[in-house]
N, C-alpha and C positions, 0 to 999 in steps of 0.2 A: 146060083141064086139063093138068096137067103130064105130061110123058112118063112112060110106065111104066118101072119099073126104077130110078128115082132116088128117094133118101130125102128126108124133109122136115126133117132136123136143121139148127139154126142155129149159127154159130160162137160160142165163149166170149169174153166181154169182157176186154180187156187191163187189168192192175192199174197205177195211176198210179205213176210213179217218185218223186214227192215224198213219198208215204207211206213208202217204204223209207228215204229219207234221214232222216225224222223219227225213225223207230225207232232207227236207228244213232246219231243224236245223243243221244237219251235214254239209250241204253246207255252211251255215252261219259261223259256227265255223271254217271251213277250210279257208274261205275268211278272217276272223278276224285274224287268225294266220299268214296268208301270209301278211296281211297289217301291223301287228305288227313287223314282221321280216324286211319288207321293211323300216318301220319308224326307227327301231333301226339301221339298216345299214346306212341309210341316216344321222341320228344324229351323229353316230360315225365319219362318213366322215367329217361332218361339224366341229365337235370338233377337230379332228386331223388337219384340215385345219387351224382353229383358233390358235391352239397351235403352229403349224409350223410357222404361220405368226408372232406370238408373239416372238418365239425364233429367227426368222430371224431379227425382229426389234431390239430385245435385243442385238443380235450379232453385228448389224450394229451401235448400239449406242456407241458413243465415251466414253472411260474410263477416268475419271478425275485422273490426276497425278500431282505430284510436281517435279520440276526439279531444278538442280543446274548446273552451268557451270564448265567445265574443266579449271583448273587454272595452269599456269606455274609460279613457284616461287622457291625461295631458301628454301629448306626443311631441318630441323635438323634431324640428325640420332642419335638415342640415345638407351641406354639400360635401361630397366625398372626392378627395384628391389624393394623389400619391406624392409624398414628401420625402425629403432627404434631411437627416439630422446633421447639423453642423455645429461645431464648437462656437460658443458665444465669442470667445477670443482665441486666436491661435498665434503663438509667438515662436519664431525660429531664432534661437539664441546663437549669435555669432560673436567671435572675438573681435575686439576693437583695437587690439594691439598685437604685434607679432611676438612669438615666443613659443616655448615648449609647454604643452598641457601637462601639468604635473599631478593634478588631482581632480576627480569627479566625486562630489560629496553626496550625491543622491543615487538611489536605486532606480532602475527603470520601472515605470509604473507607479512611482511614489507620488503621493499628494504633497504639494508644497504650498507655502504661503508667500505672499508678496514680500520681497526683500530677502528671502532666504538664500543663503550661499549655495550655489550649485556646482561651480567648477572654478579652478584656479590656474592661472598662467604663471610661469616662473617670474617672480617679482624682482630678482636680483639686478637685472640691467636697469630697471626703472628706479629702484632704490638708489643705485649709484648716480643716475642722472639727476635725481632730486638732491642728493648730497652735493653734487658738482654745482648745481644752480644755487644752492644755499651758500657755498663757499664764494662763488662769484659775487653774490650780493654783499657779503662782508667786505670783500676787496673794494668793490665800487663804492660802498658807503665810506670807507676810509679815504679814498681818492676824492670823493665829493666833499668831505669835511675839510680836506686840505685846500681844495679849490675854492671853497667858500671863504676860508680864512684869507687866502691870497686876494680874493675879490674885495674883501673888506679893507685890507691894507691899501690896495691900489685906490680904492675910493677915497680913503683919508688923505693919501698923498695927492690925489687929483684936486681935492678940495683945498689943499695947502698950496697948490700951484707947482708941485714938484714934478709930476708926471703929466704926460699928455692925455687928452681925452681918449685917443685910440687905445693906449695901453690899458687904461682903466676899463674900457668896454671889452677888450679881449679877455681880461681876467674874469669879468662877470659872465661872459659867454662860456668860458671853461667851467665855471661853477655850475652853470645850467646844464651843460652836457653831462657832467658827473651825476646830477640829479636824475637826468633821463636814463642813464645807465642803471641807476638804482631801481627805477620803475620797471625797466625791461627785465632786470633780474627777478623782481617780484613776480612778474608774469611768467617767466621761465619756471620759477619754483611752482607756481600754480599749475602750469601745464605738466610738470613732472609729477605732481601729486595726482592729477587727473589720470595720467597714463598708469601710475601705480595702482590707482583704484580700479582701473579697467582690467587689471590682472585678476580681480575677484568678480566673477560673473554671478549675478543674482537674478532671481525670478522677478519679472515686472508685474506678474499677476498671480492670483490664486488659481491653481490648476493642478493638472496631473502631468508628470514627466513621461514622455514617450521613450522609444528605443534610442539608445546612445548611438550617435552618428560618428563620433571620433573617440578613439580610445586614448587613455592617458599615455604620455610619452611621445606623442606625435607633435611635430612642429606645425603650428597653425599661424595663419596670416590674416590680417584684417581684410585682405582682398579675396579671401576664399569664398566660393559660392555655396559651399556646403556648410551648414551650421553644425554646432556641437550637440545641441539638444532641441527638442520641440516640446513646448508646454502648451496645453490646451485647457481652457476653462470649461468645465462640464456642469457647473452649478452657479448660475442658470445655464441652460443650453438652448439652442435655437433649432427650428425646423423651417426649411425653405420649401414651399410648394407653389404651384401655379394655379391660376384661375383663368377660365376663358374670359375674353374681353366682354362678352355679352352679359356676364354675371358681375362684372366689376361695379357698375353703377349702384346696384342694390347693396353691395358690401360697403362702398364708400358712403352711401347715404346713412347706413347704420352707424358707421364710425364717426361721421360728422355730428350725429345726434348725441354724441357722448357715450355711446354704448361700447363696452368692452366685450368684443366678440369672443366667446369661449371656443376653444379648440380641443378636441379629443384625439389622442394618438393611439392607433391600434397596430398590432403586429402585421406582418406581410399577408397573413391569411385573413386578416380583418375580423378575427374572432376574439382576441384577447386585448382588453383595454390596458394600455401601458401608463399613460399620464394625461393630465388635463392642464392646459395652459391658456394663453390668450394671444390674440393678434397684436403684434408689436407695430408693424408698419407695412405699407404697400409700396412697391417700387414706383419710381416716378416716370416709367415709360413702359409701353407694351412692346413685346418682341414681335416685329412685323413678320417674321418667318413662321411663327407658331400661332400668333394671335392670342397669346396668353400674357399675363402679368405675374410677376413674382410677388409672393406674400411671405412675410417673415413672422413667425410665431415664437414665443418664448415660453419655456417650461422651467419650473424650479428644479426638477430632477433631483430631489433630495435622496431618493433611493438609488440613483444611478442607473435606472432602467433604460434610459436613452443613451446612445453612444454615437460618436461622430461617424458619418457616412452610412448610418443605418437607414434602410428603407422602411418607411412606415406609411400606413393609411391614415389620412387626416380627415376628420369630420369637423367641418366648420358649421357650428350651430347658429342658425339665423333667427329662429323664433321657436316658441313653444305653442303648439296648437292644443287648446283645451277641448275636453269632451269629444275626443276623436274615437271613432269606432275602429278597433284594431283587431286583426286576426293574424295568425301565423301565415307566412307566405306559402308554406307547404299546403295550406288548405285551398288556395286559389287555383281554379281550373279554367280552361278556355275551350270553347267549342265553336260550332258554326254560328251560333246565335250570340256569342260574346262571352264575357266572364261569368263564372258561376261557382258556387260551392255546394258540397253535399251537406245539406242540413238534416240533422237527425231529429226525427219525430217519434213519439211514443205511440204504440198501438200497431195494428196491422195496416198494410197498404189498402187504399180504398177499393181496389179491384180484387183483393184476395179473399174477402168475406164470402161472396157468393161461390167462388171456386172451392173454398174449403167446405161449404155446406153441401155442394153437389158431390164432391169427392167422398164426403163422409156418408152420404145416403147410398151411394153406389158401392161402398166397400162391403165385402162379404162379412158374415158374422164371425168367421174364423179369425179375421184381423183383430177383433176385439179380444179374443182369447190370446192371440199372439202378443198384443200390447200388454195385456195383464200379466202374461208370463214374463215379459221383459221387465216389467216393473217389479215383479216379484223377485227377479234375479238381481235387482239393484242397479241395472244399467238404464239410465234415463237418457232419452234422446235430447240433444241440445235444443233449446227453445229461446226465442227472442220475441219481445214485444215492441221492437223498434224497427223503423225503416228510414230510408233517406229519400229526400227529394232534391232535385237539381234546382237550387235557388239562384236566380240571376242576381248579380250584384254590380254596382258601379264603383270602380276603383278611383280613388282620389290621388293617392301617392303611395309609392312603395319605399319604405325606409328600412334598409337592411333586411332582416329576416321577418319583418312585419309589414302589413299592408293596411293603409288607412282607407276606409270605405266611405263613399258618399251616401249610399243607401243600399237597401236590400236585406239588412239584418238588424236585430235589436240586441242590446246588451244581455248576456246570459245565454244566447242561442249556442247550441252545441254543433260544431262543424267538424267534419272528418279531416284529419291531418295525415293519416296514413292508412293505406288499404284501398285507395280509390280505384286501383287498376281493374278490379272486378265489379265495380258498382255501375249501376244505371238508375235512372229515375224510378223509384218505387222498390228498389232492392231491399230485402230484409237484411238486417245487420245485427251483429252481436257487439255491443259497445264495451270497449275496454279503456279504462283510464290509464294514461301513460304512467308507468311505474316510476317511483322516485329513485333517482340514482345520482350520486355525486358527480357533478360536471363542472370542473373549474373553468372551462372555456365558455364564458357567458358574457354578453354585452350588458351594458347598463339598461338598455331598452328591453333586453330579454328578461332581466331581473324584474323590471316593472311589469312585464307580461306574465310573470309567474312561471317562467321556463327554467329557472335556476335549478330546481330539483326534479325536473321531469325530463323524460326522454321521448323524443319524437324520432321515430326510426325512418321517416321519409326523408328524401334529400332536402337540404336546406340551402338556400342561395348564399353566396358570399355577401355578408352585410356591408363590406367595405366598398363593393362595386355594384351591388344590385340596387342602385338608387334610381328608380325609374319614375318617369313623369306620368301624369294622368293621361286619359285619351287625347286631350288637346296638346300634350307634350309639356305642360307647364303647371306649376302649382299656384297657390293664391298669391305668391310673391312675383309671379311671372318668371320663375327660374326654370330653366331646362336642366335636367339632370346631366352632369358632365360625362358620366360613364354608365353605360347600360349593360346589364347582365341579366340573363333569364333567371327568375326565381324557380325553385323546386325542380331543377334539372331540365327546364324547357328550353326551347330555342329562343335565341335573342330576338326580341320584337324589333320591327323596323321603326324608322324614325316617325314619330308622331303616333305610334300605336300604343294601346293600353299596356300597362305593366302587368303581365300575367305570366304564369308558368304553363308548361305544356300540359295539355289535357290528359289526365289519367283515366277519367271515367267517360261516360257517354251521355251527351245531352240530347234527349229525344227531340 
C-alpha cells in the first residue's frame, strides 16, 4: 500500500513538436497564396488602367489626312468606249504583170509620197513587145498606103467603064482592112506601153511602207495572192469604236445639228491623253448580235502617236456642263445611308469641349509639371484644330477621276481624299496638303481640277472606264454610262445604283 498522505494523480503527456511545425507551415502557405492572389489582382488592374489610358490617348490623337478643295467649273460630259486604230487607207501593192522582181527602191518603214517608185519588174520582155508592135504598125501602114492607091485606081477605071463594080468594091474593101490593121497596131502599142509601165510599181497614196513581203530576184505573177508591199496612210488616221444602240439617237441628233463631235483618245490605262479628233461618220446599220453601231473618228496624228491596230480608250464629248461642283473620285465614300464625304472643319468637335474640361479638372498637379518639363525639353505633342464630319452628298455623274455633285457641298470646301480608313464622324484630323510632284500622266480634266502637280496617294479609278451614271442611271442627256467601274477601289455598283466608291470611313 502506498504511504498515507500522497495523491494518486499521473503527469500530463507532452505534445510533439512536429505537429506545431506543420500548423505553422500551413498558415504560411495560406498567407502566401492570399498574397499572390492580391498581387495578381493588383497587377491586372494596373495593366488594364495602362491599356485604357493608351487607347484613350490613341483615340484622342489626330489622324493625318490629305485634302482637296471642291471646285466649281465647266465639266465635259462624255461617253467612254474602247476603240481600235485603223489606217485611213491601206494598200497592198501587187504586180500587174508577170516577171522577175529586180529592185525594191524603198526601205521597210519608210514614208513615201503618192507616185513615188517603190519596186521594178524586169522590163526587157515588155520593151521587146512594144518594139514588135511598133514594127507591125509600120508594116501595116505601108500595106494600107498601097491598098489605098489600088482602090483609087480601080475607082477611076470603074468610072471610065473599064472594070466592073465588083472589082472596084473589092479594092476599096482591101484598103479599109489595111486601115483597120493600123488601128489595131496602135492599140497593141498602147497595150505594150501599159504593160511596160506596170513594171514600175508606184505608191498610190501618201503613207508608210510596211515589211517587205517578196524579196528581189523572185518571179512574181499577176495572179499571186501575196502582195509585194503594204502601204498605210497614218496622217490622218482613223479610230473605229462602237456605241450601244440606246445612245445612238443622242449622237445622231447632235450630228444632224451641224455639231462636230470632239473625240479624245487615251492609252489603254486611260490616263495618258494621246490625241484629239472628231467623229467622221456613223455606220449605216446596227450589229444585231451585239446591239452596237460602229463609229469612225479621224485624227490628224501629226506626231504619229496613233498606230494601226492600237487599242485606245475613246471619250466622245457630248456637251460641256457649266458651273459643276466637282470633287476627286477618291473623296467619295458610301455607307448605309448613302453617299458621303469627310468634310474638314476648323476647331474642336462639338462633343470634345466638355470632355476636355472635365479631364483637365481631374488631372493631378503633377501632370502640369510633366507637361512643362516636356515643353522645356523641346518635344511638343501634335495638336490639331480640325475635325471631320460625314457630309451626305448627292452624286450627279462620275466622269473619270472626278465626280459631279448635285448638292451637299459648296465651292472651296475641303474634303478628305486620303486617310479615310481610320475616320468617323467627329474624328480629329491633322490636315496635310498634297505635296507637289511632277506627274506626266494626267488627263485634261485633271489639269482643270488642279491635280497636275499634286499627289493623291489614295486609289484613283480608271478614268477611261469609271463613267458612272447618277442614282437614276442617266445624266441630263438621258445617257446611260456604257462601262461601269468602281471609283477609289470600291466594288462595282449594280445597275441603276449611284456611282460611288467603297466606304473607307464610318458613317454613324
